[in-house]
N, C-alpha and C positions, 0 to 999 in steps of 0.2 A: 127067031128072037136069039137064039145063041149066036146065028149068023150075024146080027146085028152088033151084038156084043164084042166078036171078035175082032170084027172088022172095026171098031173104037180103039180097042186096044192095040189094034195095028199101028191105027193113025197115032194114037199115043206116044208108042214108043218110037214113031218116027220122030215125032216132034221133040221127043226126051231127047235122040242122037243127034239131031238137028241143035237143038242147044248146047248139047254136051261138047260138040263140036266147035260152035262158037266161044265157050267159054276156053277153050284150048288156046283157040287162036286168040283172043284176048290175053291169056295168059302169055302166050310165046311171044305175044308185040310188048307186054308189059317188061318180059324178063331183058328182051332186047334190049329195052329203053334202060333197064337198069346197067345192063353191061355196059352201053356209052356213055352214062354217065359215071361208071366205075374209071370206065378208060380216060376220060375226062378229068378226073379228081387224081388219078394216077399221074397222069401228065402234069398237070398243074403242083403235087407235090414234091416230083421228081425234077421239075425244073431246076 
């Protein structure tokens, strides 16, 4: 029975890591969008 619990814990840990990776990728994408928006705003302001 404990082997089954350990297996479930490992699967849950892997799932959590995959979610964290996805969260980081989403964050990086949003930061790149923000960076692009800032660059466009700077071009507009300093024309």
